[in-house]
N, C-alpha and C positions, 0 to 999 in steps of 0.2 A: 681567286679569292684566297686570302691568307688562311693557313690551317687554324691559327688561333681564333679567327672569326667564326670558322665553321664549328669549332669545338665549344658550343654554347653551354653544354652541361657542366664543363669545368669552371666556367664563369660563375654559375649558380652555386656550385659546391664551395668555391673559394669564399663566397659571401655567406655561407651557412644555410643554403637552401637546397632542398631535394625535390627534383621534378617528380610529380605524381602522374600527370598526363597532359597531353596537348588538348586545349579546348577551343582553339580557333587559329586561323591562319589567313593572312591576306597580303596585299601589296606592302603594307606597313611593316610586316614582320610576322610575329606569332604571339599567341596568348597561351600561357601555361598555368596549370594549377600546380602550385608548389607548397612545400611544407617547411616550416622553420624547425629549428632544433628542439623547441619546446612543444611541437605538435600543432602549432597554429597554421591553418590553411590560408594562403593568399593567392591572388592572381597576379602573375607577372606578365606585363605587356612589354615585349621586347621589340623595340623599334630599330630597324636596320639603318644605321647612320654611316655605314662604311663608305658610301659614295657621296656623302654630304660634305660641304665645305666646313672649315673650322668655325666660321661665323654661324652657319646654320645649325651646327651641332651645339654651340653655346646657347643659341636662341632656344633650341629644343629643351636643353637642360633647364634654362630659366622658366620656360613654360611649364615643365613638370613640377618645378618648385612652387610656382604660383598655384597650380592645382592642388598641391599638398596642403595649401593654406585654407582650402575650402572645407568647412566643417558644418554639416547640416544633416538632420536625421533622414532626409530623403535624397542624399547624394552618397554614392559609393565612396568610402573614405580612401583617399590616397595616402599610403604610409610613408614610403621613401623611394628614392631612385638613385641610380649610379650609372656611369657610362664606362664601358670597358670592352676592348677588342672589337670596336665598331658597333656595339650594341648599347642602346639607351634602354635600361631596364627600369620600368615603373611598377611598383608593387601597390596593390590595392586590396581591399577586403573582398573575400569570396562570398558570393550570394548563392546559397544552396538551392534556391528555387529556379535558377536559370534565368534566361532573358525573356522579355515580353513577347518577342516574335515566336518563340517556341510555344508559349501559352496560346497565342492566336492560331498557330498552325494546328495545335492539338484540338482546339475547339472546332476548327474548320473540318478536320478529319471526322470528328464526331457528328458534324452537322448540327451543332448546338451553339447558339450564340451566348455570349457572356452576359451575366445579369447586369442590368443597368445600374444597380446600386454599386456593384463592384467597379464598373466603368467610371462612375462619378467619383468614387473613392480614389482610384488610381490616377485619374486625370487631375484631381485636386492635389494629390501628393506631388505629381510631376510639375504642376504649376507653382507650388510652393518652392520647389527646388529651383525652378526657372526664375522666379521672382528674386530669390536669394542671389543667384549668380549675376543677374542683371544689375542688382543693386551694388554688386562688387565690380561692375563694369567688365564683366566677363561674358563673352558670347560662346555658346556651345559649338555651333557650326556644323555639327554632325548628329542632330537629333533624328532618331528613328526608333522603331520598336525594338530593334536588336541592341540598342544602347541603353535600354532600361532593364533593370534586373529586379528579381523578386527575392526579398529577404526570407529568412526562416520563419518570420512572423507573418509573412504574406504582404508586407508593405513594398511599395514600388520605390526604387532608388535609381537616380540618374547617374550614368557613368560614361566611360569612353569618350572623353572630350576630344576635340579635333587636334590632337598633339601634332600630327603630321603636317598641319597647315603651315608650320614655320619652315618646312623643308620644301619651299616653293619651287626650287629649281631642279629638284630631283625627279627622275622618272617615276619613282615609287609614289611620290605625292601627286603627280599628275594623274596617275591611275586612281589614287584614293579619292580625289575630288569628284570623279564621275562614277565611283564604285557603287553608290547608293543614290541614284538620281530621283527616286520616286518622291522624295521629301523636299526637293529643291523648290524654292519659291520662284514666282515669275521674274522678279527683279534679278535674282541670281542667274536664272537661265538667260537673261538679257545682258549678262556680264556687268551688272551694277553692283555696288558694294554690298557686302553682307552686313546687315544691321539687326538690331533686336527684333523688328517685325518679321525678319526671315526665320528666326527661331519660333515665333508664334505661328507662322504658316506651317512649319514642320510639326508643331504640336497639334494643329488642326488636322493634318494628315494622319497622325497617330490616333487622335480621337475617332476619326472616320474608320480607321482600320480596326479599332477595338469594337466598334458597333457593327460594321459590315463584314469583318474578317477578311478584308482585302483593301489594298491601297486605293485612294480615290482616283488617281490618274495612272494609267498603264498603257503601254504601246509596245510593238515588237522591236522598235529601235529607238535610239536616243533622239534622233531628229523628230520623229513622230511624237515622242513623249514630250519634248519641249513645246511642240505646237499645242498639244492638249493642255499642258500646264498653263501656257500663256493665253490661249484663246478658246479652248474647248469648254463645253458646259460643265459646271460643277455638279456632280451627282448629289442627289438628295440623301441625307443621312437616314438609314433605315432604323428608326427608333421611335418608340411611343412617347419619348420625352420631348416636349416642345422646347424646353430649355436647351437641351443638348443639340437639337436640330438647329435652332436659331444661332447658338453659339458657334457651331462648326461651320455651317453653310454661309450665314450672313455676316459673320464677323471674322473668325480666324482664317478662313479661306477667301477673304477679300483680296482681289488681285491688286488693288491699290494699297500699298503697305501703310500709307498714312491713315487708312480706315480700320486697320486692325487694332484691337484693344491690347493694352499691355497685360502682363501676367497679374500685376497688382490690381488692375481694374477688373479683370475677370474674377479674381478671388473675392471681390466685394459683393458679387451677386448673391442674393439670398440662398439659393441652393448650395453654393460653395461655402458660404458662411455656416450653414447648417451642418455640412459635412465636416468642416474644420472643428466645430463645436463637438460633434459626435466623436471625432478622433481624440479630442482632448479629454472627453469624459471617460473613454475606454483606455486612456493611456495608463501605463504601469505606475505603481507607487514610486515615490522618490528614490528608493534604493535601486531601481532599475534604470535610473537616469545615467547617461554616459559621462565619463570623466574626460575632460579636455586637458591635454598636456600643457596648455597655455595659461591655465588659472581660471578663477571664477568669472572674470570678465568675458571669457569666451562663450559662456552659456547665454549671453544676452540675445544672440541671434535666434535662439530656439524659443524665446519668450518664456523662460522659466520664472516661476515666482522666486522672490528673494529667499524665502524659507527653504526652497528646494536647493538653491545654490549654497545656502549656509549649511544644509545637511551634508552635501557632497564635501565641502571644505572641512567639516568637522570629522567626517568618516574616512577621510582620504588615507589614513594609515592602515585601515582595515580592508581596503578595496582589493579584490583579487586581480591577477594578471589579465584574465579574460574580460573583466569589466573595464579595466584600464584600456584595453584594446577595443572597446565599444561593442563587445559581444553581450548577449542577453545575460541577465542575472539569474542564475539557477541555484539549485540546492548546494552544489559544490562550492559556490561563492560564499554561502553561509558557513560552510565547513572551513574555508580559508580564514574567514574572519574569526572563527572560534580558535583556530590555530594561532592567530596573532594574539588573541587574548590569553591563551595558555602560555605563550612565550612571555607576554607582559607580566603575568603573575609570577613567573619564575625569575625573570631578569630585571623586573621593575622598570622596563622600558619597552617600547614597541620594536618589533624585529626590523622594520624598514623605516628609515627616516632620512630626510634631506632638507636643504634650506629652501627649496621651492618645489612646486607641483611637477614641473617638467623633470627635474632630477629624481623626484620620488617615484614617478611612473617608471623611469628607467631602472631604478633599483628593484622595484617590485617585479618588473617583467624580466629583467636580465641580470640583476646583481646576485652575488652569492647569498645563500640563505644562512644566517648565523646559527651556530650550534647552541642548543638550549643549555643554559648553565644550571644543571641539576645532577644530583647523584643517582637519579632514577633512570635506568636504561629504558624502562617502559615509556615514561613521559617524553624522553628525548626522541625515541623512535616514533612515538605517536605524533609529536609535533612536526617531525620531518614529513610524515605521511600527510598531515593536514595542510602543510605548506607546499605540497607538490604543485608545480606550475601547470602541469597538465591536469585539468579538472577531472578528467576521466579516471585518474589514478588516485583521487582522494577518496577515502572511505566514507560511507554514510554514517549518520549519527547512530543508527541501529547497529551497524557493524562494529563501531567502536565500543558500544555498550556491551557487546558480547565478549569482549576481551576479559580474561580472568581477573585482572586487578579491578576492572570496572564492576564486574559481577560481585566481587568480594565487597566493594564499597556499597553497592546497592543493597546487598544482604545486610551489611552493618547498619545502614540508614533505616532499613525496614525494622530491624530488631530494636533500634533506638526509638523509632516511632511507636512500636508496640509497648516498650517500657514506659514511655511518657504517657501513653493512653491508660495503662494500668495505674500509674501514679495519680492521674486525674480522677479516675474512678474511686480510688481509695480516699482521695481528698474530699470528694463529694460525699462519700459515705460518712466520713468523719465530721463534716459540717452538719449533716443531718443529725448525727448522734449528739453533738455539742449544743446545737441551737434549738432543737425541738424536744430533746429529752426522750427517755425510753417510753414515758407515758403519753407522748405525743402532745402534751399540753403546751400552749403558747406558740406564737409564731416565731419564726427565725428572727424577725426584727425586734420583737419584744424581748426575747432571750438575749439577743446581742446588746440591747439597751441596758438590761439588768446587769450583764457581765461587765459592761464598760462604765457604768455609773459610779461616781466617786463614793467611797465609804464615808458615812456621816461621822463627824468628830465626836468623841465621847464627852459626856458632861464633865465640867471641871471638878476636881477633887475638893472636898470640904477643907477649910482652913483649920489649923489646930485650935482646939477649944470650941469648936463649933461656930466660931465667929466668921461672919462674911468679910471678905476683904474690903 
């Protein structure tokens, strides 16, 4: 193996990534948690293509670019990829909650089953993602609990598509295809083509695993496992939910692929519709909606209202780097927006601008931060702090208000408010004195009428000689 291929860390460094730790390894290569120069954490899936042919390598690159085009709230976002020194490196968002298999293992160790409401929520999210990719004519091909990930907000996200399937002639791919056989459908075990019902079978296995904390079909070797999948009895789902039991046993784990429902059909069932409605009701306000680098049209697949899309398009100049990267909107995101407003007040223009959304996102995330055009060192320094790309380095509003110039301004505004209050009191006392009089006689309205009434004209002076004109 060439030395350049073994020295993977230099490949990452060259492209501006620092390795934090290894989080997985298999026949395909390895998965690493990496960090960008601005502190963003990503997962790098490094696929070993050193033994692949030129055509296979090109197909793998095309496949990774296809996956980068998938944008859905319940799919792990693929960011970008490159190929160098025999490694195909695919970068995707990092999900802090780990993968679903770890959650199942933890529940199994505790001897405590997962709540059925949580199971229904996760399976709904998984099916929404599956429906989306099937509509895009994409098959996952490697659905399993280990390929679903938990976000920081507790939502389930589909990831780790079968990239290595394009490397069909390599030994690594041959091992990968039988690496997780517990989710293979009967038709795939019988060497028939993998179609969308095969993804539904795998989802049925995951649903069973969520409820029973174990896979529905297991055996000591591959041959026995294939026999059980193809001909063995389907175990009954251990749940009190008649809907989940019927869905899993009678429909998703149907051995005849033509009898399995599609993801879209399953999502039309009343319990699924109720869960979708519940998730929409608890969804964050519009400011927490994610920004797509492709423009407003890219929000249609999420089903956003037009007013939400309009909000994003109007607010695009003030969106923080982390929001552009589809991370949650938190208080530092508000501080970034305030920094943009401060810059705009001084420069009479926004700090980041571009002819289109894609270019704007690039400038916000990676472009140089313009210097604030002001003679105030304090405002210039403050603006630079508020426009820090690492949200953890931005000061809070409370911390900013503790700075001496801000404290001086607060004191000045308080003194001004007290002065105005005293003026109002003096004005009220003067009104009482003018309109009511010292003796208290007459109402304010009467006295005002008397003061404002026109003075009657004096009688005409007599003509000379006492004669009338």
